C-alpha distance (Angstrom), angle and dihedral (degrees) to the residues before:
residue distance angle dihedral
M1 . . .
A2 3.80 . .
R3 3.87 92.9 .
T4 3.75 118.3 104.5
K5 3.89 99.0 168.4
I6 3.76 86.1 -142.0
L7 3.76 106.3 132.7
V8 3.79 121.3 -133.0
P9 3.83 114.6 -127.6
G10 3.81 109.1 -122.2
E11 3.90 90.4 -126.1
K12 3.88 88.4 62.6
M13 3.77 95.8 55.8
Y14 3.67 100.7 96.1
G15 3.83 142.3 80.6
Y16 3.81 97.1 49.6
T17 3.80 116.7 179.3
S18 3.99 93.7 -162.1
A19 3.73 137.2 10.7
I20 3.83 115.9 -150.9
V21 3.76 116.6 -159.0
S22 3.76 110.0 -155.8
F23 3.83 96.8 -141.6
S24 3.85 123.6 -164.2
T25 3.81 95.1 168.9
G26 3.79 86.5 -112.8
I27 3.78 127.3 125.1
D28 3.89 95.7 -104.6
S29 3.72 93.3 55.1
T30 3.74 89.3 46.9
G31 3.81 86.0 57.5
V32 3.82 89.3 53.3
L33 3.76 90.1 49.1
Y34 3.84 89.2 54.7
W35 3.80 89.4 51.6
A36 3.89 90.1 50.2
I37 3.82 92.5 49.3
K38 3.84 89.7 50.7
N39 3.80 95.1 49.0
F40 3.79 106.2 33.1
P41 3.91 138.1 48.3
K42 3.77 107.1 -104.1
D43 3.83 92.9 -119.9
K44 3.88 87.4 65.7
I45 3.78 95.4 53.8
W46 3.75 126.6 95.2
L47 3.78 122.3 -170.8
L48 3.80 105.8 -149.2
Y49 3.77 122.0 -168.6
C50 3.85 126.9 179.4
D51 3.78 116.2 -151.6
T52 3.74 104.4 -154.4
G53 3.78 93.5 -173.5
A54 3.87 89.7 -108.5
E55 3.77 99.0 76.3
Y56 3.78 134.3 111.6
P57 3.80 109.1 -79.7
I58 3.83 92.6 -129.0
N59 3.89 92.5 60.2
D60 3.82 96.3 90.6
G61 3.78 88.0 55.5
I62 3.73 93.4 47.2
V63 3.81 90.7 54.6
K64 3.72 94.7 45.9
N65 3.80 93.7 46.8
I66 3.83 94.9 46.3
S67 3.88 89.5 49.1
K68 3.84 91.7 51.5
F69 3.80 92.1 41.9
L70 3.85 93.0 51.7
G71 3.84 97.7 34.4
I72 3.74 95.5 -122.5
K73 3.87 133.9 129.9
Y74 3.79 120.6 -100.1
K75 3.74 138.1 -166.5
I76 3.75 129.7 -167.6
L77 3.79 115.9 -159.1
R78 3.77 129.1 -164.0
H79 3.79 132.2 -179.0
P80 3.94 109.0 -120.3
K81 3.80 89.0 -115.5
G82 3.81 107.7 28.4
F83 3.70 130.6 -158.9
L84 3.74 102.0 -55.8
E85 3.82 96.2 45.4
L86 3.72 92.6 46.1
L87 3.79 90.6 49.4
L88 3.82 93.0 50.6
T89 3.78 100.5 40.2
E90 3.75 108.7 27.8
R91 3.73 117.4 8.0
F92 3.96 102.4 38.6
K93 3.84 89.7 -172.9
F94 3.77 132.9 73.2
P95 3.76 114.7 -113.6
D96 3.91 118.2 -97.9
A97 3.77 136.5 -172.2
K98 3.82 92.9 -79.6
N99 3.82 97.8 40.9
R100 3.83 108.9 37.5
W101 3.74 95.3 169.6
C102 3.82 87.7 157.2
T103 3.78 89.1 68.2
S104 3.84 98.7 37.5
I105 3.76 96.7 47.2
L106 3.78 107.2 25.5
K107 3.88 97.5 39.0
T108 3.80 114.1 15.9
G109 3.69 95.9 35.1
V110 3.78 97.3 51.0
T111 3.74 92.9 40.7
D112 3.77 92.6 51.7
K113 3.85 90.9 46.8
W114 3.84 91.7 50.4
I115 3.81 93.6 49.6
R116 3.77 91.3 49.9
A117 3.85 93.9 48.7
N118 3.78 91.5 46.8
R119 3.82 103.3 46.7
E120 3.74 93.1 117.9
E121 3.80 93.6 55.3
L122 3.89 94.2 39.2
G123 3.87 93.1 50.2
N124 3.73 128.8 -129.7
K125 3.82 99.6 -67.8
V126 3.82 118.6 47.4
L127 3.87 134.0 177.4
F128 3.78 113.3 -148.5
L129 3.79 111.7 -161.1
T130 3.85 129.9 -161.7
G131 3.76 135.0 173.5
E132 3.80 109.3 -120.9
R133 3.84 115.8 147.3
K134 3.79 126.8 -161.3
D135 3.83 94.8 -131.5
E136 3.75 91.4 58.8
S137 3.86 97.8 76.2
R138 3.74 142.8 -23.3
S139 3.81 91.6 -103.9
R140 3.76 92.8 53.7
A141 3.67 90.9 46.9
L142 3.76 88.3 63.8
L143 3.90 94.9 51.7
P144 3.72 119.3 115.4
E145 3.85 118.4 -119.7
S146 3.80 89.8 -125.7
E147 3.69 139.4 15.0
Y148 3.81 138.8 152.3
H149 3.73 116.9 -79.8
S150 3.82 118.0 -129.2
T151 3.79 92.1 -119.6
T152 3.82 88.8 71.9
L153 3.74 114.8 118.1
W154 3.84 106.6 -126.6
T155 3.83 94.1 -170.7
K156 3.79 130.3 34.9
R157 3.83 93.2 -125.2
K158 3.85 90.7 106.3
G159 3.82 95.2 25.8
E160 3.78 139.2 -88.0
F161 3.70 118.9 -52.2
E162 3.81 130.7 146.6
C163 3.76 124.9 -176.0
H164 3.82 124.3 -173.6
W165 3.82 122.1 -163.4
H166 3.83 108.6 -144.6
R167 3.84 128.9 -177.0
P168 3.78 104.7 -161.8
V169 3.86 98.3 175.7
L170 3.80 99.1 49.2
D171 3.92 92.7 117.1
Y172 3.77 96.5 41.4
E173 3.85 128.7 102.9
K174 3.79 121.2 -123.6
G175 3.83 92.3 -112.4
K176 3.80 90.0 62.1
M177 3.78 90.7 57.5
F178 3.91 89.5 61.3
E179 3.75 86.8 49.9
F180 3.71 92.5 53.8
G181 3.83 91.0 49.9
K182 3.84 90.9 53.1
D183 3.75 90.7 49.4
L184 3.84 89.3 54.6
G185 3.79 90.8 47.2
I186 3.82 92.4 -114.2
G187 3.71 124.8 137.1
A188 3.85 120.4 -137.2
H189 3.71 117.1 -104.5
P190 3.80 113.9 -84.5
C191 3.74 92.5 -116.8
Y192 3.74 89.2 72.0
E193 3.82 87.1 72.5
Y194 3.86 87.9 75.9
L195 3.84 107.8 7.8
P196 3.85 130.0 57.6
R197 3.85 94.0 -142.7
C198 3.78 137.2 38.6
S199 3.77 110.2 -136.7
C200 3.79 130.5 133.2
M201 3.81 115.1 -51.6
I202 3.75 96.0 -105.2
C203 3.85 101.0 29.3
V204 3.80 106.5 170.7
L205 3.85 87.7 -141.7
M206 3.71 96.0 57.8
P207 3.83 120.3 97.6
D208 3.82 113.9 -99.4
R209 3.69 94.2 -113.8
F210 3.83 91.8 60.2
C211 3.76 90.6 52.9
K212 3.76 88.1 49.6
E213 3.85 90.6 56.3
N214 3.77 88.9 52.8
A215 3.81 90.8 49.0
K216 3.90 87.8 54.8
K217 3.74 93.9 50.4
Y218 3.78 100.7 36.9
P219 3.82 106.4 27.5
E220 3.81 94.0 153.8
I221 3.72 93.7 57.7
I222 3.82 96.9 41.1
K223 3.74 90.7 50.6
Q224 3.84 89.4 65.8
F225 3.75 91.6 59.9
V226 3.83 90.6 44.5
D227 3.73 89.9 56.3
A228 3.72 90.6 47.6
E229 3.75 91.5 51.9
K230 3.84 90.5 55.5
E231 3.80 91.0 49.0
I232 3.72 97.2 52.1
K233 3.77 92.8 38.6
H234 3.82 91.5 -135.6
T235 3.78 120.6 118.4
W236 3.91 124.7 -128.0
K237 3.79 90.1 -113.2
N238 3.72 132.1 10.3
K239 3.79 96.3 -97.8
K240 3.95 100.4 16.8
S241 3.75 131.5 64.2
L242 3.83 127.4 -155.1
E243 3.78 88.1 -133.7
E244 3.83 91.2 59.3
I245 3.87 89.5 48.7
F246 3.79 94.0 45.9
N247 3.86 95.8 46.1
S248 3.84 90.7 48.0
C249 3.83 91.8 66.4
Q250 3.85 103.2 34.2
D251 3.82 93.4 93.7
I252 3.76 94.1 50.5
D253 3.78 112.9 111.7
D254 3.78 95.3 -155.4
I255 3.75 98.8 75.6
E256 3.78 103.4 144.1
I257 3.79 132.3 -141.3
G258 3.81 119.3 -38.8
Y259 3.72 122.3 -110.1
E260 3.80 92.9 -106.2
Q261 3.79 90.3 64.9
I262 3.76 97.6 53.5
K263 3.80 115.6 100.8
L264 3.73 129.9 -169.7
T265 3.73 115.8 -118.8
L266 3.84 122.4 -165.0
């Protein structure tokens, strides 16, 4: 994992050669992007998005359009296998609260690898930015504002490279994140029209009713995970299957527009 739990002294937080915004397309990471734009020249900012293979299909377009609109660099990362292939060939169980392999492998792992592989381009002192907020959960309320990132080189054997992990919106409320997005001229992700949180489409931590909404709007995509669930014989949650959720909304006539019709508007 990227966390070191080694706090960064305030006097060391200066002179960054790059600022990486870990961007999920959700409103909290939009707030982080706002902070980065206000504190760094645009040519130092990277918009970094990890496609786990269980994301909304419009997300790539959102990242590219925001990057172009704001005039900043972007990078879209993907694990060679992705969620479905890992589930079917290696993991054989959906993630859960204790074993969030989706995050450790498909987000943290590919991000750390990219940072290490691009030290020369990023420069020798990098600020890695994420959008955790204290009011989201008890665990997030305990997070430090800044700590060293695990990609930091602790000896000079491979060169000099220091990476700090900073959480600039920890003390903000959710409503402020929407305001920051408006100030940047960026519209909120379409999923906020029917969900309170922008996560992956089948996040095991989301309430069942939210997954059901995604199944209504994106049946072709959710069906792939339903089929995988059958193949591995392991349900999405301990007492709830994706198949049950999927089947419960297939006779409803109010399925809204398909994902191929949704457009990003800035």
